[in-house]
N, CA, C and O atoms as a GROMACS GRO file, in nm:
protein
  464
    1MET      N    1   0.084  -0.118   0.000
    1MET     CA    2   0.000   0.000   0.000
    1MET      C    3   0.089   0.124   0.000
    1MET      O    4   0.182   0.134   0.079
    2GLU      N    5   0.060   0.216  -0.086
    2GLU     CA    6   0.137   0.339  -0.094
    2GLU      C    7   0.116   0.422   0.032
    2GLU      O    8   0.007   0.427   0.088
    3GLY      N    9   0.223   0.488   0.075
    3GLY     CA   10   0.210   0.574   0.192
    3GLY      C   11   0.232   0.502   0.324
    3GLY      O   12   0.221   0.564   0.430
    4LYS      N   13   0.264   0.373   0.320
    4LYS     CA   14   0.291   0.300   0.444
    4LYS      C   15   0.437   0.319   0.483
    4LYS      O   16   0.525   0.322   0.397
    5HIS      N   17   0.461   0.334   0.610
    5HIS     CA   18   0.595   0.347   0.664
    5HIS      C   19   0.606   0.256   0.784
    5HIS      O   20   0.506   0.208   0.837
    6GLN      N   21   0.729   0.232   0.826
    6GLN     CA   22   0.748   0.152   0.945
    6GLN      C   23   0.840   0.225   1.040
    6GLN      O   24   0.936   0.290   0.998
    7MET      N   25   0.812   0.214   1.168
    7MET     CA   26   0.894   0.273   1.271
    7MET      C   27   0.947   0.156   1.355
    7MET      O   28   0.869   0.080   1.412
    8LYS      N   29   1.079   0.143   1.362
    8LYS     CA   30   1.139   0.030   1.432
    8LYS      C   31   1.196   0.070   1.566
    8LYS      O   32   1.242   0.183   1.586
    9ALA      N   33   1.191  -0.022   1.657
    9ALA     CA   34   1.252  -0.004   1.789
    9ALA      C   35   1.355  -0.114   1.808
    9ALA      O   36   1.341  -0.223   1.752
   10GLU      N   37   1.456  -0.086   1.885
   10GLU     CA   38   1.560  -0.184   1.906
   10GLU      C   39   1.509  -0.309   1.977
   10GLU      O   40   1.545  -0.421   1.941
   11LYS      N   41   1.424  -0.290   2.077
   11LYS     CA   42   1.382  -0.402   2.160
   11LYS      C   43   1.235  -0.439   2.140
   11LYS      O   44   1.182  -0.522   2.213
   12SER      N   45   1.170  -0.380   2.042
   12SER     CA   46   1.027  -0.403   2.029
   12SER      C   47   0.991  -0.434   1.885
   12SER      O   48   1.076  -0.429   1.796
   13ASP      N   49   0.866  -0.465   1.864
   13ASP     CA   50   0.820  -0.497   1.731
   13ASP      C   51   0.807  -0.371   1.645
   13ASP      O   52   0.810  -0.259   1.696
   14THR      N   53   0.792  -0.392   1.517
   14THR     CA   54   0.778  -0.282   1.423
   14THR      C   55   0.637  -0.227   1.426
   14THR      O   56   0.540  -0.302   1.435
   15ILE      N   57   0.627  -0.094   1.420
   15ILE     CA   58   0.496  -0.029   1.413
   15ILE      C   59   0.475   0.016   1.269
   15ILE      O   60   0.560   0.084   1.212
   16GLU      N   61   0.363  -0.021   1.213
   16GLU     CA   62   0.330   0.019   1.077
   16GLU      C   63   0.257   0.153   1.080
   16GLU      O   64   0.158   0.170   1.152
   17ILE      N   65   0.308   0.247   1.003
   17ILE     CA   66   0.249   0.380   0.998
   17ILE      C   67   0.173   0.394   0.867
   17ILE      O   68   0.231   0.384   0.759
   18LYS      N   69   0.043   0.417   0.878
   18LYS     CA   70  -0.042   0.430   0.760
   18LYS      C   71  -0.109   0.567   0.760
   18LYS      O   72  -0.119   0.632   0.864
   19TRP      N   73  -0.153   0.610   0.642
   19TRP     CA   74  -0.224   0.736   0.629
   19TRP      C   75  -0.338   0.739   0.730
   19TRP      O   76  -0.407   0.639   0.745
   20PRO      N   77  -0.359   0.847   0.797
   20PRO     CA   78  -0.317   0.984   0.771
   20PRO      C   79  -0.182   1.023   0.832
   20PRO      O   80  -0.144   1.140   0.824
   21TRP      N   81  -0.110   0.928   0.892
   21TRP     CA   82   0.021   0.957   0.949
   21TRP      C   83   0.131   0.932   0.847
   21TRP      O   84   0.116   0.846   0.760
   22THR      N   85   0.240   1.005   0.856
   22THR     CA   86   0.356   0.985   0.771
   22THR      C   87   0.482   1.024   0.849
   22THR      O   88   0.476   1.104   0.942
   23MET      N   89   0.594   0.967   0.809
   23MET     CA   90   0.720   0.998   0.876
   23MET      C   91   0.763   1.142   0.844
   23MET      O   92   0.737   1.192   0.735
   24ILE      N   93   0.827   1.205   0.939
   24ILE     CA   94   0.884   1.339   0.919
   24ILE      C   95   1.025   1.322   0.866
   24ILE      O   96   1.105   1.250   0.925
   25PRO      N   97   1.057   1.387   0.754
   25PRO     CA   98   1.194   1.377   0.702
   25PRO      C   99   1.295   1.427   0.805
   25PRO      O  100   1.273   1.528   0.871
   26ILE      N  101   1.404   1.356   0.818
   26ILE     CA  102   1.505   1.390   0.919
   26ILE      C  103   1.557   1.532   0.903
   26ILE      O  104   1.593   1.596   1.002
   27GLU      N  105   1.560   1.582   0.780
   27GLU     CA  106   1.610   1.718   0.758
   27GLU      C  107   1.516   1.824   0.816
   27GLU      O  108   1.557   1.940   0.830
   28ASN      N  109   1.393   1.789   0.849
   28ASN     CA  110   1.298   1.883   0.909
   28ASN      C  111   1.295   1.876   1.062
   28ASN      O  112   1.232   1.959   1.127
   29ALA      N  113   1.361   1.778   1.119
   29ALA     CA  114   1.353   1.754   1.263
   29ALA      C  115   1.405   1.871   1.346
   29ALA      O  116   1.339   1.913   1.441
   30ASP      N  117   1.521   1.925   1.311
   30ASP     CA  118   1.578   2.034   1.391
   30ASP      C  119   1.487   2.156   1.393
   30ASP      O  120   1.470   2.220   1.497
   31GLU      N  121   1.429   2.188   1.278
   31GLU     CA  122   1.337   2.303   1.270
   31GLU      C  123   1.215   2.282   1.359
   31GLU      O  124   1.171   2.374   1.428
   32LEU      N  125   1.161   2.161   1.358
   32LEU     CA  126   1.044   2.131   1.441
   32LEU      C  127   1.079   2.133   1.590
   32LEU      O  128   0.998   2.178   1.672
   33ILE      N  129   1.197   2.086   1.626
   33ILE     CA  130   1.239   2.089   1.766
   33ILE      C  131   1.251   2.233   1.814
   33ILE      O  132   1.206   2.266   1.924
   34LYS      N  133   1.310   2.320   1.732
   34LYS     CA  134   1.322   2.461   1.768
   34LYS      C  135   1.184   2.525   1.784
   34LYS      O  136   1.161   2.601   1.878
   35TYR      N  137   1.093   2.494   1.691
   35TYR     CA  138   0.957   2.548   1.697
   35TYR      C  139   0.888   2.500   1.826
   35TYR      O  140   0.823   2.580   1.894
   36LEU      N  141   0.902   2.374   1.858
   36LEU     CA  142   0.841   2.318   1.978
   36LEU      C  143   0.895   2.387   2.103
   36LEU      O  144   0.819   2.421   2.192
   37LYS      N  145   1.026   2.407   2.109
   37LYS     CA  146   1.086   2.472   2.226
   37LYS      C  147   1.036   2.615   2.244
   37LYS      O  148   1.024   2.663   2.357
   38ARG      N  149   1.009   2.684   2.134
   38ARG     CA  150   0.955   2.820   2.144
   38ARG      C  151   0.813   2.821   2.197
   38ARG      O  152   0.773   2.917   2.264
   39ARG      N  153   0.736   2.718   2.170
   39ARG     CA  154   0.595   2.713   2.208
   39ARG      C  155   0.572   2.652   2.347
   39ARG      O  156   0.468   2.677   2.409
   40ILE      N  157   0.666   2.571   2.396
   40ILE     CA  158   0.652   2.501   2.523
   40ILE      C  159   0.723   2.579   2.633
   40ILE      O  160   0.839   2.616   2.619
   41ARG      N  161   0.650   2.603   2.741
   41ARG     CA  162   0.708   2.676   2.855
   41ARG      C  163   0.688   2.596   2.983
   41ARG      O  164   0.627   2.489   2.981
   42SER      N  165   0.739   2.647   3.090
   42SER     CA  166   0.729   2.582   3.220
   42SER      C  167   0.583   2.544   3.250
   42SER      O  168   0.491   2.623   3.229
   43GLY      N  169   0.564   2.422   3.299
   43GLY     CA  170   0.431   2.374   3.333
   43GLY      C  171   0.376   2.277   3.230
   43GLY      O  172   0.285   2.200   3.260
   44HIS      N  173   0.430   2.279   3.108
   44HIS     CA  174   0.385   2.188   3.001
   44HIS      C  175   0.454   2.053   3.019
   44HIS      O  176   0.570   2.049   3.058
   45PRO      N  177   0.385   1.942   2.990
   45PRO     CA  178   0.446   1.808   3.010
   45PRO      C  179   0.575   1.786   2.930
   45PRO      O  180   0.655   1.701   2.968
   46LEU      N  181   0.597   1.860   2.822
   46LEU     CA  182   0.718   1.841   2.742
   46LEU      C  183   0.830   1.938   2.777
   46LEU      O  184   0.940   1.930   2.723
   47TYR      N  185   0.802   2.030   2.867
   47TYR     CA  186   0.901   2.133   2.902
   47TYR      C  187   1.029   2.070   2.957
   47TYR      O  188   1.025   1.989   3.049
   48GLY      N  189   1.143   2.107   2.898
   48GLY     CA  190   1.272   2.060   2.944
   48GLY      C  191   1.310   1.920   2.901
   48GLY      O  192   1.418   1.873   2.936
   49LYS      N  193   1.224   1.853   2.826
   49LYS     CA  194   1.252   1.716   2.781
   49LYS      C  195   1.327   1.721   2.648
   49LYS      O  196   1.306   1.810   2.567
   50LYS      N  197   1.414   1.625   2.627
   50LYS     CA  198   1.478   1.608   2.497
   50LYS      C  199   1.382   1.524   2.414
   50LYS      O  200   1.345   1.412   2.452
   51VAL      N  201   1.342   1.578   2.301
   51VAL     CA  202   1.241   1.511   2.219
   51VAL      C  203   1.287   1.506   2.074
   51VAL      O  204   1.377   1.579   2.031
   52TYR      N  205   1.222   1.419   1.999
   52TYR     CA  206   1.248   1.405   1.857
   52TYR      C  207   1.115   1.386   1.784
   52TYR      O  208   1.040   1.294   1.817
   53PRO      N  209   1.084   1.471   1.686
   53PRO     CA  210   0.960   1.454   1.610
   53PRO      C  211   0.978   1.341   1.509
   53PRO      O  212   1.074   1.343   1.431
   54SER      N  213   0.888   1.245   1.508
   54SER     CA  214   0.904   1.131   1.418
   54SER      C  215   0.796   1.120   1.313
   54SER      O  216   0.824   1.076   1.201
   55CYS      N  217   0.673   1.157   1.344
   55CYS     CA  218   0.562   1.143   1.249
   55CYS      C  219   0.472   1.266   1.256
   55CYS      O  220   0.465   1.335   1.358
   56ARG      N  221   0.403   1.291   1.146
   56ARG     CA  222   0.304   1.398   1.146
   56ARG      C  223   0.177   1.343   1.082
   56ARG      O  224   0.179   1.254   0.997
   57ARG      N  225   0.068   1.400   1.127
   57ARG     CA  226  -0.061   1.361   1.071
   57ARG      C  227  -0.095   1.458   0.959
   57ARG      O  228  -0.091   1.579   0.979
   58GLU      N  229  -0.127   1.406   0.842
   58GLU     CA  230  -0.146   1.490   0.723
   58GLU      C  231  -0.276   1.567   0.722
   58GLU      O  232  -0.288   1.665   0.648
   59ASP      N  233  -0.375   1.527   0.801
   59ASP     CA  234  -0.505   1.594   0.797
   59ASP      C  235  -0.531   1.681   0.920
   59ASP      O  236  -0.640   1.738   0.934
   60THR      N  237  -0.434   1.692   1.010
   60THR     CA  238  -0.445   1.778   1.128
   60THR      C  239  -0.307   1.840   1.154
   60THR      O  240  -0.216   1.825   1.073
   61ALA      N  241  -0.294   1.907   1.264
   61ALA     CA  242  -0.164   1.965   1.302
   61ALA      C  243  -0.095   1.879   1.407
   61ALA      O  244  -0.015   1.931   1.485
   62ASP      N  245  -0.125   1.749   1.412
   62ASP     CA  246  -0.067   1.659   1.511
   62ASP      C  247   0.072   1.612   1.469
   62ASP      O  248   0.096   1.582   1.352
   63ILE      N  249   0.161   1.606   1.567
   63ILE     CA  250   0.295   1.553   1.545
   63ILE      C  251   0.325   1.454   1.657
   63ILE      O  252   0.300   1.482   1.774
   64ILE      N  253   0.380   1.338   1.621
   64ILE     CA  254   0.424   1.240   1.720
   64ILE      C  255   0.564   1.279   1.765
   64ILE      O  256   0.653   1.302   1.683
   65ILE      N  257   0.582   1.286   1.894
   65ILE     CA  258   0.711   1.320   1.954
   65ILE      C  259   0.762   1.199   2.030
   65ILE      O  260   0.691   1.141   2.111
   66GLN      N  261   0.886   1.161   2.002
   66GLN     CA  262   0.952   1.057   2.080
   66GLN      C  263   1.041   1.125   2.182
   66GLN      O  264   1.101   1.229   2.155
   67PHE      N  265   1.049   1.066   2.300
   67PHE     CA  266   1.136   1.119   2.404
   67PHE      C  267   1.273   1.056   2.389
   67PHE      O  268   1.286   0.934   2.385
   68ASP      N  269   1.377   1.140   2.381
   68ASP     CA  270   1.514   1.088   2.376
   68ASP      C  271   1.549   1.023   2.508
   68ASP      O  272   1.502   1.067   2.614
   69ASN      N  273   1.630   0.920   2.503
   69ASN     CA  274   1.676   0.849   2.623
   69ASN      C  275   1.561   0.800   2.710
   69ASN      O  276   1.569   0.804   2.832
   70ASP      N  277   1.455   0.753   2.646
   70ASP     CA  278   1.339   0.703   2.720
   70ASP      C  279   1.318   0.557   2.681
   70ASP      O  280   1.277   0.528   2.568
   71ASP      N  281   1.346   0.466   2.772
   71ASP     CA  282   1.338   0.324   2.742
   71ASP      C  283   1.199   0.264   2.758
   71ASP      O  284   1.178   0.149   2.721
   72ASP      N  285   1.104   0.340   2.813
   72ASP     CA  286   0.974   0.280   2.840
   72ASP      C  287   0.874   0.296   2.726
   72ASP      O  288   0.759   0.254   2.740
   73GLY      N  289   0.914   0.355   2.614
   73GLY     CA  290   0.825   0.366   2.499
   73GLY      C  291   0.722   0.476   2.510
   73GLY      O  292   0.614   0.465   2.451
   74THR      N  293   0.751   0.581   2.583
   74THR     CA  294   0.658   0.692   2.597
   74THR      C  295   0.664   0.782   2.474
   74THR      O  296   0.772   0.814   2.424
   75TYR      N  297   0.548   0.821   2.426
   75TYR     CA  298   0.536   0.911   2.312
   75TYR      C  299   0.437   1.022   2.347
   75TYR      O  300   0.358   1.008   2.441
   76ALA      N  301   0.443   1.129   2.272
   76ALA     CA  302   0.347   1.237   2.290
   76ALA      C  303   0.292   1.274   2.153
   76ALA      O  304   0.364   1.273   2.054
   77ILE      N  305   0.164   1.308   2.149
   77ILE     CA  306   0.104   1.364   2.029
   77ILE      C  307   0.078   1.510   2.061
   77ILE      O  308   0.001   1.543   2.151
   78VAL      N  309   0.144   1.598   1.987
   78VAL     CA  310   0.132   1.741   2.008
   78VAL      C  311   0.048   1.798   1.895
   78VAL      O  312   0.075   1.773   1.778
   79ASN      N  313  -0.056   1.874   1.932
   79ASN     CA  314  -0.141   1.937   1.831
   79ASN      C  315  -0.116   2.088   1.839
   79ASN      O  316  -0.156   2.153   1.935
   80PHE      N  317  -0.051   2.141   1.736
   80PHE     CA  318  -0.014   2.282   1.735
   80PHE      C  319  -0.131   2.373   1.701
   80PHE      O  320  -0.123   2.494   1.724
   81SER      N  321  -0.240   2.318   1.648
   81SER     CA  322  -0.355   2.403   1.616
   81SER      C  323  -0.451   2.417   1.733
   81SER      O  324  -0.537   2.505   1.734
   82LYS      N  325  -0.435   2.330   1.833
   82LYS     CA  326  -0.518   2.339   1.954
   82LYS      C  327  -0.429   2.376   2.070
   82LYS      O  328  -0.318   2.325   2.084
   83SER      N  329  -0.478   2.466   2.154
   83SER     CA  330  -0.395   2.506   2.267
   83SER      C  331  -0.470   2.483   2.398
   83SER      O  332  -0.592   2.469   2.402
   84LYS      N  333  -0.392   2.480   2.502
   84LYS     CA  334  -0.443   2.462   2.636
   84LYS      C  335  -0.374   2.565   2.724
   84LYS      O  336  -0.255   2.592   2.706
   85THR      N  337  -0.446   2.622   2.816
   85THR     CA  338  -0.385   2.720   2.907
   85THR      C  339  -0.320   2.646   3.023
   85THR      O  340  -0.386   2.574   3.098
   86ILE      N  341  -0.189   2.667   3.035
   86ILE     CA  342  -0.112   2.605   3.142
   86ILE      C  343  -0.033   2.716   3.209
   86ILE      O  344   0.038   2.792   3.143
   87SER      N  345  -0.046   2.726   3.338
   87SER     CA  346   0.023   2.833   3.415
   87SER      C  347  -0.006   2.971   3.356
   87SER      O  348   0.082   3.057   3.353
   88GLY      N  349  -0.129   2.991   3.308
   88GLY     CA  350  -0.169   3.121   3.255
   88GLY      C  351  -0.121   3.150   3.114
   88GLY      O  352  -0.141   3.261   3.065
   89LYS      N  353  -0.057   3.052   3.047
   89LYS     CA  354  -0.006   3.073   2.911
   89LYS      C  355  -0.066   2.969   2.818
   89LYS      O  356  -0.085   2.853   2.856
   90LYS      N  357  -0.096   3.011   2.694
   90LYS     CA  358  -0.147   2.916   2.594
   90LYS      C  359  -0.031   2.838   2.533
   90LYS      O  360   0.066   2.896   2.485
   91MET      N  361  -0.044   2.706   2.537
   91MET     CA  362   0.058   2.617   2.482
   91MET      C  363  -0.010   2.505   2.405
   91MET      O  364  -0.128   2.477   2.427
   92PRO      N  365   0.064   2.440   2.314
   92PRO     CA  366   0.003   2.333   2.234
   92PRO      C  367  -0.054   2.221   2.321
   92PRO      O  368   0.003   2.184   2.423
   93GLN      N  369  -0.167   2.169   2.276
   93GLN     CA  370  -0.230   2.057   2.345
   93GLN      C  371  -0.143   1.934   2.326
   93GLN      O  372  -0.088   1.913   2.218
   94VAL      N  373  -0.131   1.852   2.429
   94VAL     CA  374  -0.049   1.731   2.421
   94VAL      C  375  -0.126   1.613   2.478
   94VAL      O  376  -0.201   1.625   2.575
   95GLU      N  377  -0.106   1.499   2.416
   95GLU     CA  378  -0.162   1.372   2.463
   95GLU      C  379  -0.044   1.278   2.481
   95GLU      O  380   0.033   1.257   2.387
   96ILE      N  381  -0.027   1.220   2.599
   96ILE     CA  382   0.084   1.130   2.628
   96ILE      C  383   0.037   0.986   2.606
   96ILE      O  384  -0.067   0.945   2.658
   97LEU      N  385   0.115   0.911   2.530
   97LEU     CA  386   0.092   0.768   2.510
   97LEU      C  387   0.205   0.697   2.583
   97LEU      O  388   0.322   0.716   2.551
   98LYS      N  389   0.169   0.615   2.680
   98LYS     CA  390   0.270   0.560   2.771
   98LYS      C  391   0.337   0.432   2.725
   98LYS      O  392   0.432   0.387   2.788
   99THR      N  393   0.289   0.374   2.616
   99THR     CA  394   0.350   0.251   2.565
   99THR      C  395   0.352   0.250   2.413
   99THR      O  396   0.275   0.320   2.348
  100ARG      N  397   0.442   0.168   2.358
  100ARG     CA  398   0.443   0.148   2.212
  100ARG      C  399   0.313   0.085   2.165
  100ARG      O  400   0.265   0.113   2.055
  101SER      N  401   0.255  -0.001   2.249
  101SER     CA  402   0.128  -0.064   2.214
  101SER      C  403   0.018   0.041   2.197
  101SER      O  404  -0.063   0.032   2.105
  102ALA      N  405   0.017   0.140   2.285
  102ALA     CA  406  -0.083   0.248   2.274
  102ALA      C  407  -0.062   0.327   2.146
  102ALA      O  408  -0.158   0.366   2.081
  103LEU      N  409   0.064   0.351   2.110
  103LEU     CA  410   0.093   0.422   1.985
  103LEU      C  411   0.048   0.340   1.865
  103LEU      O  412  -0.011   0.393   1.771
  104LYS      N  413   0.076   0.211   1.869
  104LYS     CA  414   0.036   0.121   1.761
  104LYS      C  415  -0.117   0.122   1.743
  104LYS      O  416  -0.167   0.129   1.631
  105LEU      N  417  -0.190   0.114   1.854
  105LEU     CA  418  -0.336   0.118   1.848
  105LEU      C  419  -0.386   0.252   1.795
  105LEU      O  420  -0.484   0.256   1.720
  106ARG      N  421  -0.320   0.360   1.834
  106ARG     CA  422  -0.360   0.493   1.786
  106ARG      C  423  -0.344   0.505   1.634
  106ARG      O  424  -0.432   0.556   1.565
  107PHE      N  425  -0.230   0.457   1.583
  107PHE     CA  426  -0.209   0.458   1.438
  107PHE      C  427  -0.318   0.379   1.366
  107PHE      O  428  -0.372   0.424   1.265
  108GLN      N  429  -0.350   0.261   1.418
  108GLN     CA  430  -0.451   0.176   1.356
  108GLN      C  431  -0.588   0.242   1.360
  108GLN      O  432  -0.660   0.244   1.260
  109LYS      N  433  -0.625   0.298   1.475
  109LYS     CA  434  -0.756   0.364   1.492
  109LYS      C  435  -0.768   0.483   1.397
  109LYS      O  436  -0.869   0.499   1.329
  110ASP      N  437  -0.664   0.567   1.393
  110ASP     CA  438  -0.668   0.684   1.305
  110ASP      C  439  -0.678   0.643   1.159
  110ASP      O  440  -0.749   0.707   1.081
  111HIS      N  441  -0.608   0.536   1.121
  111HIS     CA  442  -0.615   0.489   0.983
  111HIS      C  443  -0.756   0.441   0.948
  111HIS      O  444  -0.810   0.476   0.843
  112GLU      N  445  -0.815   0.362   1.035
  112GLU     CA  446  -0.949   0.310   1.011
  112GLU      C  447  -1.051   0.423   1.003
  112GLU      O  448  -1.138   0.424   0.916
  113GLU      N  449  -1.039   0.521   1.096
  113GLU     CA  450  -1.132   0.635   1.094
  113GLU      C  451  -1.114   0.720   0.968
  113GLU      O  452  -1.213   0.773   0.916
  114SER      N  453  -0.994   0.735   0.919
  114SER     CA  454  -0.969   0.816   0.800
  114SER      C  455  -1.025   0.751   0.674
  114SER      O  456  -1.054   0.820   0.576
  115LEU      N  457  -1.041   0.620   0.676
  115LEU     CA  458  -1.097   0.551   0.560
  115LEU      C  459  -1.250   0.557   0.556
  115LEU      O  460  -1.310   0.537   0.451
  116SER      N  461  -1.311   0.586   0.671
  116SER     CA  462  -1.459   0.587   0.673
  116SER      C  463  -1.517   0.723   0.647
  116SER      O  464  -1.639   0.739   0.646
   0.00000   0.00000   0.00000
């Protein structure tokens, strides 16, 4: 199927990435990290964390963020078009996925919903 990608982990199974999600080209990662750091301030769950953007959703402003040096498979979905007030400041909405299994299920659910 066109548009399918795979995300591999050293100690875990492969996650298949299907539309509406797609991998972020590595050459865009630094720019996205800088943008994220400008938007995230104290009080936000991603504040001060080393992160790496790995996937983006093509039909929304969602980006999957991987945590650097995180062995437990925690991921975050950051939506730059939706904001939440934290400590009196508007910052991007974030959803934390605590396992690779949760990420895998999210990719599958989003793909099925996008087809209907």
